[in-house]
Backbone as CSV, one residue per row, in Angstrom:
resi,resn,N_x,N_y,N_z,CA_x,CA_y,CA_z,C_x,C_y,C_z
1,MET,50.352,-18.333,34.671,50.841,-17.189,33.915,49.910,-16.007,34.157
2,GLU,50.491,-14.871,34.399,49.738,-13.626,34.520,49.911,-12.837,33.231
3,ILE,48.931,-11.979,32.937,49.122,-11.041,31.837,48.843,-9.639,32.348
4,ARG,49.464,-8.693,31.687,49.200,-7.288,31.991,49.521,-6.464,30.755
5,GLN,48.965,-5.258,30.735,49.296,-4.336,29.654,50.753,-3.925,29.778
6,GLY,51.391,-3.782,28.635,52.767,-3.318,28.631,52.839,-1.826,28.879
7,THR,53.955,-1.397,29.416,54.234,0.026,29.591,55.485,0.349,28.766
8,ILE,55.743,1.611,28.570,56.909,1.993,27.775,58.206,1.475,28.411
9,ASP,58.205,1.279,29.732,59.378,0.697,30.401,59.609,-0.756,29.999
10,ASP,58.592,-1.384,29.397,58.699,-2.778,28.962,59.246,-2.921,27.549
11,LEU,59.517,-1.818,26.869,59.905,-1.904,25.460,61.138,-2.790,25.244
12,THR,62.128,-2.690,26.104,63.330,-3.522,25.933,62.999,-5.006,26.036
13,PRO,62.331,-5.483,27.112,61.998,-6.910,27.131,61.039,-7.321,26.018
14,VAL,60.135,-6.441,25.621,59.235,-6.741,24.504,60.052,-7.022,23.252
15,MET,61.000,-6.152,22.963,61.808,-6.330,21.757,62.728,-7.543,21.865
16,GLU,63.163,-7.876,23.066,63.965,-9.092,23.247,63.128,-10.336,22.936
17,ILE,61.869,-10.341,23.361,60.971,-11.464,23.067,60.692,-11.531,21.567
18,ILE,60.421,-10.380,20.951,60.179,-10.324,19.500,61.404,-10.861,18.751
19,GLU,62.600,-10.421,19.139,63.824,-10.879,18.468,64.032,-12.381,18.672
20,SER,63.742,-12.859,19.855,63.829,-14.287,20.141,62.901,-15.056,19.210
21,GLY,61.676,-14.554,19.035,60.724,-15.184,18.126,61.199,-15.135,16.680
22,ARG,61.750,-13.997,16.281,62.245,-13.845,14.911,63.357,-14.853,14.630
23,LEU,64.277,-14.996,15.584,65.378,-15.945,15.417,64.880,-17.388,15.374
24,ALA,63.868,-17.698,16.186,63.290,-19.050,16.172,62.653,-19.343,14.820
25,LEU,61.954,-18.362,14.243,61.358,-18.533,12.911,62.450,-18.728,11.863
26,GLN,63.506,-17.931,11.970,64.626,-18.043,11.035,65.261,-19.436,11.117
27,LYS,65.447,-19.935,12.325,66.045,-21.258,12.532,65.197,-22.357,11.898
28,GLN,63.862,-22.126,11.857,62.953,-23.097,11.231,62.894,-22.927,9.712
29,GLY,63.600,-21.921,9.201,63.584,-21.670,7.763,62.346,-20.946,7.283
30,LEU,61.640,-20.281,8.193,60.414,-19.566,7.833,60.721,-18.103,7.525
31,PRO,60.101,-17.526,6.488,60.356,-16.136,6.134,59.606,-15.125,6.995
32,GLN,58.690,-15.598,7.821,57.889,-14.705,8.663,58.814,-13.895,9.576
33,TRP,58.596,-12.575,9.629,59.325,-11.633,10.482,60.793,-11.468,10.079
34,GLN,61.192,-11.886,8.886,62.575,-11.766,8.452,62.747,-10.525,7.563
35,ASN,63.983,-10.153,7.353,64.335,-9.055,6.435,63.609,-7.750,6.760
36,GLY,63.514,-7.435,8.053,62.897,-6.180,8.471,61.382,-6.166,8.429
37,GLN,60.758,-7.329,8.194,59.292,-7.386,8.089,58.601,-7.624,9.435
38,GLY,59.348,-7.878,10.479,58.736,-8.133,11.784,58.444,-6.847,12.533
39,PRO,57.850,-6.965,13.702,57.544,-5.788,14.519,58.807,-5.001,14.863
40,SER,58.742,-3.706,14.708,59.860,-2.822,15.043,59.660,-2.227,16.429
41,ALA,60.726,-1.654,16.971,60.614,-0.976,18.269,59.613,0.168,18.186
42,GLU,59.597,0.865,17.053,58.657,1.990,16.892,57.216,1.497,16.886
43,SER,56.956,0.414,16.141,55.571,-0.087,16.084,55.139,-0.653,17.433
44,MET,56.059,-1.288,18.142,55.703,-1.833,19.457,55.504,-0.714,20.472
45,ALA,56.309,0.347,20.395,56.108,1.498,21.288,54.726,2.102,21.053
46,LYS,54.318,2.172,19.783,52.982,2.700,19.455,51.888,1.806,20.040
47,MET,52.064,0.490,19.917,51.082,-0.451,20.483,50.991,-0.285,22.002
48,ILE,52.156,-0.102,22.638,52.186,0.104,24.086,51.453,1.391,24.438
49,GLN,51.760,2.482,23.734,51.131,3.775,24.026,49.624,3.741,23.802
50,GLU,49.161,2.904,22.864,47.731,2.793,22.587,47.035,1.766,23.487
51,GLY,47.792,1.185,24.420,47.209,0.227,25.365,46.861,-1.107,24.738
52,GLN,47.517,-1.445,23.626,47.177,-2.675,22.900,48.194,-3.790,23.088
53,CYS,49.303,-3.527,23.753,50.365,-4.514,23.936,50.214,-5.176,25.313
54,TYR,50.247,-6.510,25.311,50.126,-7.271,26.551,51.333,-8.180,26.714
55,LEU,51.707,-8.363,27.963,52.822,-9.234,28.300,52.319,-10.444,29.071
56,GLY,52.913,-11.590,28.815,52.700,-12.772,29.626,53.875,-12.877,30.577
57,LEU,53.601,-13.061,31.853,54.648,-13.074,32.871,54.665,-14.392,33.632
58,VAL,55.863,-14.864,33.900,56.058,-16.002,34.785,57.002,-15.520,35.878
59,ASP,56.543,-15.575,37.114,57.321,-15.059,38.247,57.736,-13.612,38.006
60,ASP,56.801,-12.812,37.500,56.997,-11.383,37.212,58.011,-11.106,36.109
61,VAL,58.426,-12.119,35.370,59.371,-11.942,34.265,58.605,-12.058,32.948
62,PRO,58.696,-11.044,32.064,58.011,-11.129,30.765,58.591,-12.255,29.914
63,VAL,57.713,-13.152,29.445,58.135,-14.260,28.591,57.329,-14.333,27.295
64,ALA,56.290,-13.496,27.164,55.460,-13.521,25.966,54.901,-12.130,25.712
65,VAL,54.626,-11.859,24.443,54.044,-10.577,24.057,52.996,-10.821,22.977
66,GLY,51.959,-10.013,23.006,50.921,-10.056,21.981,50.135,-8.762,22.012
67,CYS,49.560,-8.400,20.873,48.792,-7.155,20.785,47.335,-7.457,20.461
68,LEU,46.445,-6.812,21.191,45.004,-6.921,20.978,44.546,-5.650,20.280
69,ILE,44.161,-5.791,19.017,43.885,-4.632,18.184,42.422,-4.645,17.751
70,PRO,41.616,-3.731,18.299,40.211,-3.673,17.908,40.038,-2.944,16.573
71,GLY,38.936,-3.214,15.924,38.608,-2.512,14.686,38.908,-3.342,13.459
72,VAL,38.486,-2.818,12.335,38.628,-3.533,11.067,40.095,-3.590,10.650
73,ASP,40.555,-4.778,10.363,41.899,-4.991,9.825,41.743,-5.068,8.311
74,ALA,42.326,-4.119,7.590,42.145,-4.043,6.139,42.559,-5.338,5.447
75,VAL,43.611,-5.978,5.905,44.054,-7.232,5.297,42.990,-8.307,5.465
76,TYR,42.307,-8.308,6.589,41.307,-9.333,6.863,40.050,-9.172,6.010
77,THR,39.848,-7.994,5.426,38.650,-7.798,4.594,38.759,-8.541,3.267
78,ALA,39.972,-8.935,2.892,40.191,-9.605,1.605,40.497,-11.090,1.802
79,ILE,39.742,-11.762,2.645,39.968,-13.186,2.890,39.614,-13.983,1.629
80,THR,40.426,-15.000,1.344,40.178,-15.867,0.195,40.118,-17.317,0.665
81,GLU,39.605,-18.169,-0.195,39.515,-19.599,0.084,38.786,-19.877,1.395
82,GLY,37.802,-19.045,1.698,37.011,-19.200,2.908,36.281,-17.905,3.208
83,ALA,35.767,-17.786,4.411,35.035,-16.587,4.812,34.987,-16.517,6.331
84,TRP,34.865,-15.277,6.829,34.671,-15.065,8.262,33.219,-15.333,8.608
85,LEU,32.980,-15.794,9.808,31.626,-15.790,10.341,31.346,-14.348,10.700
86,GLU,30.277,-13.791,10.229,29.987,-12.393,10.539,29.468,-12.297,11.973
87,ALA,30.157,-11.542,12.770,29.758,-11.417,14.173,29.888,-9.985,14.679
88,GLY,29.968,-9.007,13.781,30.062,-7.616,14.211,31.486,-7.200,14.513
89,ASP,31.640,-6.370,15.542,32.954,-5.874,15.908,33.864,-7.033,16.295
90,TYR,35.114,-6.915,15.940,36.056,-7.969,16.302,37.374,-7.373,16.761
91,LEU,38.169,-8.236,17.348,39.484,-7.870,17.836,40.486,-8.838,17.203
92,SER,41.604,-8.309,16.725,42.647,-9.142,16.125,43.823,-9.262,17.087
93,ILE,44.406,-10.447,17.110,45.614,-10.678,17.896,46.785,-10.702,16.920
94,HIS,47.732,-9.806,17.128,48.908,-9.708,16.268,50.163,-9.628,17.129
95,ARG,51.311,-9.763,16.489,52.631,-9.613,17.120,52.797,-10.543,18.323
96,PHE,52.369,-11.768,18.151,52.399,-12.779,19.209,53.757,-13.478,19.209
97,ALA,54.415,-13.522,20.347,55.701,-14.213,20.453,55.922,-14.684,21.882
98,VAL,56.596,-15.810,21.991,57.017,-16.350,23.286,58.532,-16.484,23.233
99,ALA,59.188,-16.060,24.291,60.657,-16.155,24.357,61.090,-17.606,24.206
100,THR,62.138,-17.827,23.440,62.609,-19.198,23.263,63.074,-19.808,24.583
101,SER,63.480,-18.968,25.522,63.878,-19.485,26.841,62.697,-20.118,27.571
102,ALA,61.476,-19.800,27.152,60.269,-20.334,27.782,59.560,-21.351,26.888
103,ALA,60.166,-21.694,25.758,59.539,-22.600,24.793,59.408,-24.007,25.357
104,GLY,58.406,-24.715,24.851,58.215,-26.110,25.216,57.550,-26.340,26.551
105,LYS,56.986,-25.300,27.129,56.356,-25.420,28.454,54.855,-25.161,28.394
106,GLY,54.292,-25.069,27.184,52.860,-24.810,27.041,52.486,-23.361,27.285
107,LEU,53.479,-22.476,27.355,53.188,-21.071,27.668,52.515,-20.345,26.508
108,GLY,52.789,-20.752,25.273,52.120,-20.125,24.135,50.626,-20.312,24.218
109,ARG,50.193,-21.543,24.473,48.758,-21.830,24.603,48.173,-21.097,25.798
110,ARG,48.880,-21.102,26.921,48.369,-20.417,28.118,48.269,-18.914,27.888
111,PHE,49.262,-18.333,27.206,49.235,-16.901,26.943,48.122,-16.554,25.960
112,LEU,47.980,-17.330,24.880,46.902,-17.047,23.929,45.544,-17.189,24.599
113,SER,45.372,-18.194,25.448,44.107,-18.346,26.193,43.848,-17.137,27.082
114,ALA,44.892,-16.622,27.712,44.741,-15.439,28.566,44.371,-14.212,27.729
115,LEU,44.944,-14.096,26.525,44.580,-12.977,25.637,43.128,-13.096,25.184
116,VAL,42.668,-14.307,24.936,41.264,-14.517,24.571,40.366,-14.074,25.724
117,GLU,40.722,-14.453,26.940,39.926,-14.043,28.108,39.917,-12.522,28.254
118,GLU,41.047,-11.881,28.035,41.106,-10.417,28.099,40.239,-9.805,27.005
119,SER,40.242,-10.391,25.826,39.406,-9.900,24.724,37.935,-9.976,25.106
120,LYS,37.538,-11.094,25.697,36.147,-11.244,26.150,35.826,-10.227,27.238
121,ARG,36.775,-10.007,28.147,36.569,-9.028,29.225,36.332,-7.639,28.640
122,GLN,36.989,-7.353,27.512,36.812,-6.066,26.849,35.515,-5.996,26.034
123,GLY,34.760,-7.091,26.013,33.460,-7.084,25.347,33.455,-7.642,23.931
124,PHE,34.552,-8.229,23.497,34.608,-8.795,22.147,34.230,-10.267,22.195
125,ARG,33.407,-10.678,21.248,33.051,-12.088,21.141,33.552,-12.699,19.838
126,ASP,34.168,-11.873,18.995,34.744,-12.303,17.727,36.230,-11.951,17.770
127,ILE,37.082,-12.975,17.749,38.527,-12.776,17.858,39.183,-13.444,16.661
128,ARG,40.113,-12.730,16.029,40.761,-13.230,14.825,42.280,-13.212,14.990
129,ILE,42.937,-14.139,14.301,44.388,-14.269,14.373,44.864,-14.922,13.084
130,ASP,46.128,-14.715,12.744,46.687,-15.352,11.560,48.135,-15.734,11.831
131,THR,48.674,-16.577,10.960,50.086,-16.920,11.006,50.532,-17.400,9.638
132,TYR,51.824,-17.474,9.452,52.392,-17.978,8.211,51.991,-19.452,8.054
133,PRO,51.619,-19.883,6.848,51.113,-21.257,6.675,52.036,-22.356,7.197
134,ALA,53.343,-22.198,7.070,54.269,-23.246,7.505,54.695,-23.115,8.967
135,ASN,54.149,-22.139,9.679,54.464,-21.977,11.100,53.588,-22.953,11.890
136,LEU,53.976,-24.217,11.845,53.139,-25.279,12.403,52.994,-25.187,13.917
137,GLY,54.033,-24.720,14.614,53.929,-24.564,16.064,52.855,-23.562,16.444
138,MET,52.850,-22.414,15.777,51.834,-21.402,16.069,50.455,-21.879,15.650
139,ARG,50.379,-22.584,14.534,49.084,-23.118,14.106,48.520,-24.063,15.167
140,ARG,49.369,-24.900,15.755,48.910,-25.814,16.813,48.409,-25.031,18.018
141,VAL,49.157,-24.001,18.418,48.734,-23.178,19.561,47.363,-22.572,19.277
142,ILE,47.205,-21.991,18.104,45.939,-21.342,17.722,44.794,-22.355,17.754
143,GLU,45.002,-23.484,17.104,43.948,-24.501,17.034,43.650,-25.099,18.407
144,ASN,44.664,-25.293,19.240,44.449,-25.835,20.585,43.684,-24.871,21.488
145,CYS,43.640,-23.596,21.100,42.869,-22.611,21.867,41.450,-22.458,21.316
146,GLY,41.071,-23.307,20.375,39.695,-23.322,19.891,39.413,-22.498,18.655
147,PHE,40.412,-21.856,18.086,40.205,-21.078,16.870,39.942,-22.033,15.702
148,ILE,39.116,-21.580,14.765,38.739,-22.359,13.597,39.336,-21.705,12.350
149,TYR,39.937,-22.511,11.496,40.498,-22.021,10.236,39.375,-21.427,9.389
150,ARG,39.607,-20.225,8.836,38.576,-19.548,8.042,38.991,-19.270,6.611
151,GLY,40.285,-19.314,6.294,40.731,-19.028,4.936,42.118,-18.417,4.948
152,LYS,42.425,-17.709,3.858,43.748,-17.117,3.710,43.643,-15.607,3.543
153,VAL,44.638,-14.912,4.079,44.764,-13.465,3.895,46.196,-13.212,3.428
154,HIS,46.427,-12.020,2.890,47.761,-11.724,2.366,48.157,-10.304,2.755
155,PHE,49.214,-10.193,3.550,49.764,-8.887,3.904,50.604,-8.383,2.737
156,PRO,50.620,-7.079,2.488,51.354,-6.536,1.330,52.860,-6.426,1.576
157,ILE,53.466,-7.576,1.888,54.902,-7.670,2.127,55.386,-8.963,1.463
158,PRO,56.686,-9.106,1.227,57.179,-10.383,0.717,56.806,-11.518,1.677
159,HIS,56.360,-12.630,1.144,55.933,-13.783,1.937,54.788,-13.404,2.885
160,GLY,53.875,-12.561,2.419,52.789,-12.062,3.258,51.585,-12.979,3.371
161,GLU,51.647,-14.161,2.772,50.510,-15.072,2.860,50.362,-15.573,4.296
162,ARG,49.119,-15.649,4.749,48.826,-16.091,6.109,47.560,-16.954,6.111
163,VAL,47.508,-17.880,7.046,46.282,-18.627,7.291,45.552,-17.903,8.416
164,ALA,44.246,-17.754,8.235,43.454,-16.943,9.160,42.506,-17.814,9.971
165,TYR,42.387,-17.461,11.223,41.553,-18.210,12.172,40.612,-17.248,12.894
166,GLN,39.525,-17.824,13.420,38.532,-17.028,14.130,37.959,-17.840,15.293
167,LEU,37.649,-17.132,16.352,36.985,-17.716,17.517,35.816,-16.805,17.822
168,VAL,34.600,-17.367,17.794,33.398,-16.569,18.038,32.644,-17.180,19.207
169,PHE,32.281,-16.338,20.170,31.515,-16.774,21.321,30.057,-16.364,21.148
170,PRO,29.125,-17.137,21.691,27.712,-16.779,21.566,27.421,-15.418,22.207
171,ALA,26.434,-14.756,21.646,26.040,-13.425,22.169,25.375,-13.574,23.517
């Protein structure tokens, strides 16, 4: 799998992957990304313009999307039932999705691993990610990539509870 930064020309396939992920969550009965709470075309266009949106490609076809967002995430400052390892500046991975057409092939783990490598290339040694507590598939992907459970965070939206993970590399 290759990864690259998204361009504005990628907005249509990005949104197709996001919608595919939203439908997969809905099929599992999960409230994550439902009722207009998922990534919008406007928010993804902004991520693309800010150079934070990455695509996972198989044979030059986009099959995964994720955003690498540096800086303090306000939601992450209010972690409960645990704590972050303090490691200075960090990067958060958000808006992670794999097209259902590519599901079951280990691409989620490969894409998340590639995003971790890109984060390290950018100089970050503290990487954070979250998911809905009952999203067991994503939790497995996160844990299989070496992230450690750190506690709970809550986004200010309906069903905004999330389990938070962190991966810290030595200085």
